[in-house]
Every structure is written in structure tokens, then in C-alpha cells.
C-alpha positions, 0 to 999 in steps of 0.5 A: 586228545581229551575233551568233554562235549557240552551238555544240552544245558551248556549249549543253551547257556552258550546260545543265551550269551549271544542274544542281545539286549532288546531282541525279539526271539523265538525258541523252537520246539524241543532243546532250544526251549532250554535257552529261556532258562539261561537268558542274562538277567540284566538284558531285556529279551522278549520271547515269542511262541508261535501259538501266540505268546509274547513275553514268556518267562522261564519254566514254572515251578511244579506247583505253579503250572497254569495248564492254560499257559503253554508254548508251541511244544505244549510245555507249561510256561510263565508270562512276564509283566507286560507279556501278552497272548494273542491269535495264532494268525497274528503270531504267524504274521509276526513270524512271516513279517520279519519282526523276529530278530532271532529264531533258535531252532533244532536241526537234523542237517545243515548244509555248508550254504545254510540250507536247513532240514529240521522237520522230517528224516523222510521215514515212513512214520515221520510227521506229515508236514513242515509246520511253523518251522518253515515260517520261522526259517524264512521270516526271522532276521537271524536263524541260529541252529542248536544241535549235537554235532554228530548223529548217534552213529557218528555222522556229521549233521553239517553236510555238503548238501542236505539229504532230508526234506528242506525247511528252508534254503540258505537261511541258517546264519550260525550253528551252535553244537556240543563241540563248536560255534560256527558261522555260515559266511560268504567265504564258507563255514567259519569256526568262531569257537571250539570247546576246550581240549578239541583242536581245529584239525580234529573238528575238521575231520569229524565234520567232514567238510571244509571250514576256516578258523576265525581270526 
């Protein structure tokens, strides 16, 4: 069986395809920020950053960086016409109040019931607190995870039960990986899409948990 995994840029482009017109979207720290560079030009999509920005544009050119305009991951960003920045507390009120349509977030593990573990592996040198990821996970209307399907040692990141500290319980609705797009439904994990060259049986074997194929 021959297949080529999606790159992180291709994963970001695939996520961007599914973001609807008029959505208010938070892109989590790390790989999810790449989604902002692939949003369809014909859709009005409003990007939010938890440090207090609404209306972010794509990353600036190297010669156009404003050191005072950064996202929550301390990366330089641009501001689209009509964009605003505001107090951190107001930003968290927006996150917690259910005002975000979608949060795209990374993960170490996602369980078959949608539990999310994305802030700590429990290692002694791990970051000491969950931070804003918890607020996003429970506040956004739709939590989409963007991650590699397997760890570096070949273990599935989609698991029967998370073994790392949880960010939120039963919060994830969709998973985008370098191999597939999977919805978490009341009937279980539903595979919506598989990359070319990879069949469902092999994806099932690598994932190691029961899944169903969308009609």
C-alpha cells in the first residue's frame, strides 16, 4: 500500500476548507495557526486570539512585522480592516461565553468520546498549568483537533481513554490528521475522509480503536 501523509500545511489547508462564511474562529498555539494562511479569500472569517485580538489577518512579510502586534503564541500577525484588539479579560469572556464558532487546537491525545488532552504529557519538565486551552475547549461551539495521527514511535493519538491530564471532557467534535478526517458522533468515530492510497482497514489497524466509515 502506497500513500503520502499530508504535510502540516496540507492539513491546515484541509481544515480551512471546512470553515464556513461568517465564522468566528480561534486558532490554537502552534500548528493550528497555519490555518490562517489558507482561509478561502471569498469567505469572511473572523480570527480571534486569546490575548485580545479580533480580525487577524495572515502572517506579515518579514519587512512588515509590527513587534506590538502578536498572537497568543507570540508570533507576529496582521490586522485586517475593522480588526480590533482589547483587554485580555474581555477576550476570555468571549471564549467562555460561547461566542466562538470554532476552535482549532492541537492535541497529544483525543479519546473515542471526545476527551481532549493537549497541555501536558505529565513529564517532570512539562508546563505547570492548562492555560487558555481549557476555556477554549469548553467555550467554543465546535472544537476541531489538528494533529499527526501517530506519535513518533508509531502509537495512535486517538485512544480509548486519555492517559495524559485532560483539558476537557467530551469536547472534541472533529479530528483532522495527516491521514484522515474523523467526526466524533453518538455512534462512535466516523471516518469522513481518508488520504489517497490508504484504505479504511489499514487506517483502522493503525488507529487501534473501532471506527465506522461515513456513507
